N, C-alpha and C positions, 0 to 999 in steps of 0.2 A: 594552715587552711582550716575552715570551721567544719565541723562533725556534720552529716546531714542530720535532718530533722526525721526523715524517713529513710530507712536502710531495707532494701529489698535485694537479697543476694541468694543465686541458686535455688529460684523455688519452682517448683513444679506441682499441677495439679492436673488429675486426670477424672473424668468421670465415665465409668462402665467402658473404661479402656481408652474412652478416646482422650488425647492430650490438649486439655485448653489453654495449661501454661507451660511452658518448657524452659528451663535453664534461665529463669528471667532476672536480670539486674537491672535496680532501677534505684537512684538516690535523688530525693529533693531535700533541698535546703530551705531554712527558714526564711520566710519572706517572699520566696520565689512563686511565681504564677508558671506552671507548666503545663502544655497542650497534649495531649496524648491523641493521636490520630492512628487510623489502620483500616485496613478493608474489612468487610463483613466476614467475620470467623477468626478475628485476630486476638481474640482472647481480653477484649477490653473490659467489658462487666465483669468478667471472672476475677479480673484484675483488682476491681473495686470490690467485690466480694471478699476477697483476702484481705484487703486493708481493713475491713470493717468488720471481721469476724462471721461475717454470713457464711463463709465457707473456710475452710483449712487445708493449709499446704500439705501434700505426700511429703514434702520434703522442702528444706530450705530455710532461709534466714529472714524474718520479718521485724524490725525493731522499730520503736519510737523514742526519740528524744535526742537532743543534742549534745548531753553529757553520756559518754562511751559507760562512764563507771554507774550511771544510773538511769541506763536506757530499758523500756519495756518490752517485752517479748511479746508481741502479738499474739503469736500461736498459741501462747497460754491462756489468753484472755477470750470472755465472752463478748457479744457484741455492745451489751450494756456499758461492760466494764471498758471496754475501748472508746465508746462514746462519751464516756465520763472523762477518760483523758483528754478529750478534745479533738477528735477526729469525726467531723460530721459529713453526712452525705444526702445529696440532693439528686434523686431521681429524673427521668427525664419528662416523667408526667407529673404536674404539682398535684399536691394535696394541701388543702386547705379547709379550715372550717366553714363551710359555705355558708351557714346559717349564723355565723358570728360576723360582725364587722371586723374590718382591717385593723383596727387598734386590738381587738378583743384577741384577734389572732396573734398579734404579738406580744400581747399581755400573758397569754397562757404558753407562748414559747418561752418567756425569760428564764434563764439559769437560775437554778436554785429549787427546793423542794416548795412545790405549790399544787394545789388539787384545783380542779374546774371551780368548784363552789368557792374556795378561798379566792381564787385569781378575779373572779367575776364579781362576786358579791361583797367583798371585804374592802376597806378603803385602800386606795393604791397609793404608797408612799410617794415623795417627791422625786426619789432617785430613779424609781420605776419610770414615772410618767416622764423624766428628762431622757433617760434612755430608749423608750418607744419615741420619743419625739426626734431623736437622732437617726433611729432606724427608719420612720418614716421619711425623714428628709435623704438620707442615702438611698432608700429604693425609690424616691420619687412618687409616693403617694400620698403626701401629706395633705394634698386637695381631696383625698376620697378616704379620709380617716374613718369616717362614719357609714361608709359604703360597706354593705353587706358583701362578704368576698365571693359570694356566687356570681354576683352581677360583674365583676371585675372580667376583662378581657384576658384572652389565653396569655399573652405577654404579661399583664399585670398581676396575674395569678402567680408567675414564675418569679416575678421580683418579690411580690410576698413572701412566697414561700423561701426566697433567699434569705429575706430579711427575718423570716423566722428562725431559721438555721444560723444566721448570725446572733441572733437573741441568745442563743445557747452559748457564744463566746468559744466558739471553735478554736483550735490552732491549725487545723487543716481542714480546708473544704474540698470534697471530693463533688464534683460539680458534673452531672452526665448529660449531655446535649442540650445545654440551655437555650440554644437558637432554633431547636425542633419547633415548626410550626408558627413561628413568628414572622411577623411583617418585617420588610427591608428596616424601617424605622426602629420598630423594635427591639430587631437584631443589633443596629448598632449602638443604642442605648445600653442595652445589655452588655456590649464588649466595654463599654466606656464605665460600667458599674464595675465591673469584675477588675478592670485596670484600677481602678480606684481603691481596690481592697488590697492588692499586691503590697507587700513591704508589711502592711499590718497584719496580714494573715499569709498562709501558705496556701496556695490553690494547685489542684490538679483538675482539669477541664477535659472531658471526651467529647470530641465535636467531629463533624463531617463536614460541615459547611467552610469551605476553604478562604472564602471571604471574610468570613467571622473569624477564622484560626489566623489569618494575616493580622486581623486587627489587634487582637489580643495578644499575639505570640511576638509584638514588636517589643517586649522588655524582658523577653525569656526564651528558654527554648521549647524547641518540638521533638517530641519523641513518638516514633514510629513502630507500632507493634504489628508483627507478623507471626502467624502460626504460634503464638503464646510468647515470643520473646521480642526482643529489641532489635529492630532492622537497621535502626540508625537512630542518630540524635544529633542537633544542631540546629542553627538560626533558621526562621522559616526559608529564606532564599534558598540555603544549602540544601535542605530537605526537599524543596519543591523541584530541585535540578537534579536531584541524585536519579540516575538511572534504575538503580534496583527500587526505588519508590514508585517510579513510572510504571516499571513492569508488575510489579505487586499491585497496583491499583486497577491496571488494564486487564489483569489476567484472572482475577477473582471472580468466585461466583457470587450466588445471592444470599446464601444463609449464615448468619453470624452464629459463630461461636461464642457462646456464651461463657 
């Protein structure tokens, strides 16, 4: 059996005595698209914070790499070091360079050392141009490559930011509620995009929209978080029909545990 790409074991994290993550065990394999759901307060955002080094666990094991002899201990690394290893995060609210074109946004995001001046004013090589063209096709913004990013719709900005994340060539993509604020058509297209990335990349997607979850979970498992630990895991239909999941979703309050 292959070794997980991400290993999370017995992880706990508290803020001022409030237990956000408790005895969390989670494993992600290379090429997998895993969907994480849970009611408000389940600890989903804290989970992503721990994976990216934005927060440090009080205890537990967080490792990255499929070779047990050469895996990286994420608890000892900074956010920047974890990003350089290949763990990229996309937040719920899109953040793009609004005054630059779609093409320039992708150019500025390409992996490798480059300042803003060098990226925008020096000659762009054929390899970089080909890479940007591929990204534009992937996120379906080729016909708007010269548009100023600030003029894009909310959904298009989400796709652009996903393209910007892909430009950094991450091994793992952490994506937080990508369907939030989208139209039904944009939501479906976003699902198609994420499904197309599975296999080439490993993805963890946090989402609340169950129609969207059903779409993207067709090729992978769903993990349900509750009170900072895994309540259950399985195929979408199994999770949806689990009485524990139904009880949790119907019985929780409104405030999200970060």
